[in-house]
C-alpha positions in Angstrom: 92.3 113.1 92.9 91.4 111.2 89.8 87.9 110.5 88.6 86.2 108.1 86.2 82.4 108.4 86.1 81.1 108.2 89.6 84.4 106.6 90.9 86.9 108.8 92.7 90.5 107.9 93.5 92.6 109.5 96.2 95.8 109.2 98.1 95.2 109.4 101.8 95.8 113.2 102.3 93.4 113.9 99.4 90.8 111.6 100.8 91.1 113.1 104.3 90.4 116.6 103.0 87.5 115.3 100.9 86.0 113.4 103.9 86.3 116.5 106.1 84.1 118.4 103.7 81.6 115.5 103.0 78.1 116.0 104.3 76.5 112.7 105.3 72.8 112.6 106.2 72.7 109.0 107.2 73.6 107.9 110.8 76.8 105.9 110.8 77.6 103.7 113.8 80.1 101.1 112.5 82.8 100.6 109.9 82.8 97.3 108.0 86.2 95.8 107.0 86.2 93.3 104.1 88.7 91.8 101.7 87.8 91.3 98.1 89.4 87.8 97.9 89.2 88.2 94.2 90.6 90.4 92.7 93.8 89.6 94.7 97.3 90.9 94.5 98.2 88.9 91.5 95.3 90.3 89.6 96.2 93.9 90.6 99.9 93.4 89.7 98.9 92.1 86.3 96.6 95.0 85.7 97.2 97.9 88.1 94.3 100.0 86.9 92.2 101.1 90.0 89.2 102.1 87.9 89.1 98.8 86.0 88.8 96.9 89.2 86.1 99.3 90.6 84.1 98.8 87.4 84.7 95.1 87.4 83.5 94.7 91.0 80.4 96.8 90.3 79.6 94.7 87.1 80.0 91.4 89.1 77.8 92.7 91.9 75.1 93.9 89.5 75.1 90.5 87.8 74.5 89.0 91.3 71.4 91.2 91.9 72.9 94.3 93.5 71.8 97.8 92.3 75.4 99.1 92.1 78.8 98.5 93.7 78.3 97.3 97.3 81.0 99.3 99.1 81.5 103.0 99.8 85.3 102.6 99.9 88.1 100.3 98.5 91.7 100.3 99.5 94.5 99.1 97.1 98.0 97.6 97.6 99.6 100.9 96.5 97.8 102.8 99.3 95.2 104.5 97.1 91.6 104.8 98.2 88.6 104.7 95.8 85.1 105.9 96.5 82.2 104.1 94.9 78.8 104.0 96.6 77.5 107.1 98.2 77.8 107.4 101.9 74.1 108.3 102.0 73.2 104.9 100.5 73.1 101.9 102.8 75.9 99.5 101.8 75.5 95.9 100.8 78.3 94.5 102.9 77.1 92.5 106.0 73.6 91.1 106.3 72.3 92.4 109.7 74.9 95.3 109.9 74.3 97.5 106.9 71.7 100.0 108.1 74.2 102.2 109.9 77.4 100.9 108.3 80.1 102.2 106.0 81.6 99.3 103.9 85.3 99.1 103.1 86.7 96.5 100.7 90.4 95.9 100.9 91.7 94.6 97.6 93.5 91.4 98.3 93.1 87.9 99.7 94.2 88.1 103.4 93.5 84.5 104.3 96.5 82.6 105.6 99.1 81.6 103.0 97.6 84.1 100.5 98.6 87.8 100.0 101.1 89.5 102.3 99.7 93.0 102.8 101.9 95.8 101.5 103.2 98.4 104.0 101.3 101.0 101.9 98.0 99.2 102.3 98.6 98.5 106.0 99.1 102.2 106.5 96.1 103.4 104.5 93.7 100.8 106.1 94.7 102.0 109.6 94.5 105.7 108.7 91.2 105.2 106.9 89.5 103.5 109.9 90.9 106.3 112.1 89.6 109.0 109.8 86.1 107.4 109.6 86.0 107.1 113.4 86.9 110.8 113.7 84.4 111.8 111.1 81.5 109.9 112.6 82.5 110.2 116.3 82.8 106.4 116.7 84.4 104.6 119.6 87.5 102.7 118.5 86.5 99.3 119.6 85.0 96.1 118.2 81.5 97.6 118.2 82.5 100.5 115.9 85.2 98.6 113.9 83.8 95.3 112.7 84.7 92.3 110.4 82.3 90.5 108.0 83.4 87.2 109.7 81.5 88.1 112.9 78.0 87.9 111.3 76.2 84.8 110.3 75.4 84.8 106.6 72.0 83.2 107.1 70.5 84.8 110.2 72.2 88.2 110.0 73.1 87.9 113.7 76.4 88.7 115.2 78.0 85.5 116.3 81.7 86.6 116.5 82.7 83.9 114.0 80.4 80.9 114.7 77.7 79.5 112.4 77.7 80.0 108.7 80.3 82.7 108.1 82.9 83.9 105.7 86.6 84.3 106.6 86.4 87.9 105.4 88.5 90.1 105.8 90.8 87.1 106.0 92.2 84.7 108.6 95.5 86.6 108.5 94.0 90.2 108.4 96.2 92.1 110.9 96.9 88.8 112.6 93.5 87.2 112.5 89.8 87.7 111.9 88.4 87.1 115.4 87.3 89.9 117.8 90.2 89.0 120.1 92.7 89.4 117.2 91.1 92.7 116.2 91.3 93.9 119.8 94.9 92.9 120.1 96.3 93.8 116.7 94.1 96.2 114.8 92.4 98.5 117.3 95.7 99.7 119.0 97.0 100.7 115.5 93.8 102.7 114.9 94.0 104.4 118.3 97.6 105.3 117.7 96.8 106.7 114.2 94.0 108.8 115.7 96.5 110.6 117.8 98.5 111.6 114.7 95.6 112.0 112.3 95.2 115.8 112.6 98.9 116.2 111.6 98.5 114.3 108.3 
């Protein structure tokens, strides 16, 4: 583990051990998956400094009226995981779905014709979602694993992609950003990872 200020940086095995020991007093019912869009892979390749990007994201969010970094967790193209916001603090990730959420930002732009996700980031995203489901006893389905795209930005209502929405976590995130794509492509990987999680 590495640390700079409040930010912690782990590989998955280190994170899994840290998460097992973490006491969380807030009720967690869902895991939000986002992409950063910017910074993207080109930015990270130019400056592969995890703490720089955590500080940059927090500074940008503070300038836009946030109290601190919006997300609890950030994954990187090299498979590392950073912890930013406390798990006991409600995230600022999805209007209408923050109260009982954990927010994950995946560094990259996963819209079609943008970044091709690295194998290392694919693996850590899947294992991270599995680890969080295990920690908080969540069902591995599209009620417990959610995408920003499924909530209307204005009303804060879940619309599954209609209305005023972002593409986040990307139109090509594990094959698509719809609930159907999540069910077909993402959920089975998390279920499979859950079976092997305790051996990691």
